[in-house]
N, C-alpha and C positions, 0 to 999 in steps of 0.2 A: 346612528346611520343604518339604514336598511341594507341588508346584505344580499348577495346573490344566493341562489339555491345551493344547499350543501351537497357534496359528492356522496356517493355510495359509501366510500371508505370512512368519511367523517361521521355518517349516521351509524355505521357499525361500531365505531369507537365509542360513541355515546351510549349505545345500547349495551355494549359489553363492559362499560365502565373502564375504559382504557385511555382516558384523557378528557379534560374539561375544556372543550372547544365551544363553538356556538351550539345553541340548543336546537335540535331538529324540531320541525313543526309538521304535524299531520292531523287531519280532521279539525283544524282550526277554522276552516270554512265549511262547517257542517250546517247547511241551511235546513232548518226544520220546516215542517209543513206550513205552507202559506207565506213563508218569508220572501221567496223569489217573486211570488205573485204580488206581494205588497210593494216591493221596491223596483221590480223589473230590472232593466239594464243598469240602473244606477248602482245596484248591489254589486254586480260583476265588475263594473268600472272602478268602484271604490276598492274592491278586494284584489284587483289585478296586480298591484305592486307587491303583494305579500305572498311569496311563492310557497308551494308545498315542497318539502324536502324529501318526501317519500311518495313514490308512485303507487297508487292503489288500483288493483285489478279485481273485478267482481265477476265470478262465473255465474251462470244461470242456475240458481238453486231449484230443487224439485218444488213443484206446486204443493198445495195442501189439498183442496177439494178437486181442483182441475190442474192439468199440466200446462206449463208455459211453452211447451214444444209441440211438434206435430205428433209425438208419441203420447197417446192418452194415459199411458202407465207411468209417465215420469211425474209422479205426485205421490204424496204420503197417504192420501185417502184411498182405500181399496174399494170402496163402494161406488157404484155408478151414480147414485143420487143421494145428496146430503140435504135436500131441501127441507126435510122434516127433522134434521138433526138438532140435538141440544147445542146451544150457542154459548160462548164464553169469551171473556177477555176483551181487549181492545179490538174493535171492528167486528165484534160478535162472531168470531170464527167458529166453525163447526168442530165439535168433538169428533175426531177422526176415528178413534177406536173406543167406542162406548162400552163394549162388552168384552172382557178377557176371553170369553168362549170363542171369539173370532180371531184370537191371536195368530193361529197358524195361517189363516187366510191373509191377515195383514202382512205377516213376514214373507209369505210366498209372493205377494204382489209389491214388495218393496222396490223402490226405484233403483235403477242401475247407474252407478257413478261413472260408468264409461259411456253414458248417453252421448251420441254424436251431436256436435254443434254447440255444446254448452260453454266451450272456451273460445269460440270463434271471435266474439267481440273483444275478448281480452287480447288475443293474438294480434288482431288488427290495430287496436289502440296502442298497445305497448310498442309496436314497431315505430309509431310516430312520436310517442310521448315519454318513453321510459329510458332512453339512452343515457347511460352514465349515472342513473339514479338507483337508489335502494328500492326494490320492488316488493310490495306487500300484497299477498293473495288473500282475498277477503270473502267472507260470507257471514250472515247472521245466524245465531242459534246453534249451540253445539250439543249439550247434554240435558241439563235441567230445562232450558227453554224449549228444546225439541220435544222432550217428554211432555211438557206443559202443553205444547201445541197439539200433540197427538191425543192426550187423555183429558185435557182441560184442567185448570188449576185445582178445582175442588176435588176431582177424582184423584189427581196426583198426590195431593196432601194425604188422602186416605191410603193410597197405594204404598206410600212410604212405610206403612205399618201392616197393611193387609196383603200386598201383592209384590213384595220385594223381588221374588224370583222372576216374575214376569217382567218387571222393570229392568232387571239385569239382562234378560234376553233381548229386549228392545234396545237397551243401551249398547250392547255388544254389536247389534246390527248397525246402529248409527255410527259407532266407532269404525267398523270395517268400511262403511261407505266413505267416511271422512278421510280415512287413510289413503284411499285411492285418489280423492280430490287433492290431498297434499302431494301425492306422487305427480299428479298432472300439473300442479303449479311448479313443482320442483323441476320437471322436465322442460318448462319454459324459462328456467333460470331465475325464479323468484327467490328472494332472500328471507322472507318471513311469512307467517300466517297470522291473520287477524280474524278473530271470531268473538262471539258474545255469549254470555250466560248470566242473566241477571239473578245472581244467587242471593242477593240481599234485599231486605226491605229497609225501612227507615232506621230501625234500631237493632238489627241483627240479621243473620242468615235466614232464609225461608225454610230451611230444614235444620235439624240439629246437627252439630258437628259429627256425631256418631253416624247418622244417616249419610251425611256427605262422605265420610270415610269408607263406609261399606259399599255404597253404590257408585259415587262419582269419582272418588280419588283414584281407584284402579284405572278407570277410563281416561282420566286426565294424564296419569303417568304414562300410559301406552301411547296416547295421542301425542304428547309432547316429546316422548322419546323417539317416536317415528319421525316427527319433524326434525328433531336434532340429528338423527341419522342421515337425513337429507341435507344437512348443513343449514337449516333454517331456524330462525327465532320464532317464538310463539308469543303473540300479543292477545290479551284477554280483556274485553270490555265487560264489566259487571257493575251495575248500579247498586245503590244501597250500601248498607253497612256489612262489609266483608271481613271485619277485623278478626273474628274468630276462625276464619278459614285461611288467612294469609299464610300462616306457617305451613299448612298443607299444600297450598298452591305453590309456594316457593319450594317445598320439598319435592313436589312433582316435577320441578324444573322450569316453571313458568319464567319467561324472560322479561315481559313487560306487562304492567297492570294499569288499566284505565277505568274510571277517572279519578278515584279517591273522592267520592261525592261529598261536597260540602254540606254540613248539617247532618250527615250520617256517619262519616268517619272523621276522627280527630286527625287533622293533617299533620300537625307537629309530632304527635305520638306515633302515627303511622310511619313518618319519615325516620324518626329516631329508632324505632324497633326494627324496621325492615329495609331501610335505605341502603345498607351495605350488602344486601343479598338479592335485590331485584331492582329493575329500572321502572320508573314511573312515567307513564304518559299522563301527566297531571292535567286535569280538566278544569277549565274555567267554569264557574258557577253560572248556569243558564237559567236557574229558577228565580233568583233574587237579584244578585248584583248586576248581571248583564242587562236584564230588562228594566230594572227599577233604579239602578244607581246612576250616578253622574259619570261622565267620561273620566274625571279624575279618580273617582272611586274604582272604576274599572281598571285603570292603570295601576293603582295601588294594589289591587288584588293580584294582577299579573305579576307584579314585582314580589308580592308575598309568595306566590307559587314558586318563583325562581329561587328565592332565598330559603324557603322551607325544604324544597326537594333537591335543589342543586347541591352537588358534592364536588370536591376537588378532582375526583376521578370520572365525573360525568354522571350517568344514570338518570338523566332527566330529558324528556321530550314534552312538548306542550300541545294542547288541543282544546277544543270546546268540550265541556263535560258531556254534552248530548246535543241533539238538534237544537239550534238557536231558534227561540220562539218568535212567532210572527209579530208580536207586539214589542219587540226589542228595537229601540231607537238605532238608526243606522250610524249615528255618531258614536254610540257605545261600541258597536261592532268594529268600527274603524279604530277606535282607541285600543281595543283589545288586540287587533291584528298588528297595529303599529308597535305596541309595547312588547308583544311577543317576539316581534322580528328584530328588536334591537339587541345588539350584543352587549 
């Protein structure tokens, strides 16, 4: 039987492992690029009976090369023209800080987290849609991903060994920015923070655990502690194999980890080693099972997630592992949503 949306209190109990009630759902309707265009209104009609248990609010993040606001300085790129810049990564984004000699200029022109208007849409939407629900304040990219955006991946991999002091300066500026954003979400009554840092590739972390502990761990500790002081949980999305970093993330106080990527992390071993210390927002495999399996195979995998990560005290939420690919059969998506929603 498909249930009604869970209350804020029920979600908190699941996150804090204080009772094994219904499993909260969030990001289970994560439509990837092209999916909405393929199915149109049929997608939303099919998904309508499967409610989100967590309200997600997204503030307007700083731009990269250009600002999303009327203020041209609300962006990470300090140069007026990046047309000739080196390009990297998905979307061929510009390397925003190509030369460490320009670090002072970059830091002087860093965006202001108190930028007017960047929470206006959140405020308006939550008044209509967030009543009685757990509220999760969201943005993409926290530390590694943000430095990757600023320096480009190839530069960053070298910086871990050649420019650690400079990375620490930029990391500190990112942290101070994000702490204000946490404060602004807290002032609106949000219960948690969701952000991302794709720390892993297919077989391990993108940096050595020693580099992670020197550069990123102190930032995570202060970030999470700041959110906890505001009474908020912290959710982290990180693709790839994060097995070697889980003890550090848990030690830093992380509350919820997403997605435990299939094919990268051993789900049973991850649940066994860490399930009594952290809550999992377990993600359905969107690479293989969801686009290529049958509806019955999809249902079996959802049941496997529940049995693997579910505990007598809770500690489990369910989601898609990432954006659902546009070639995914709509009947598979419906099977996933239906099976996730069953108690």
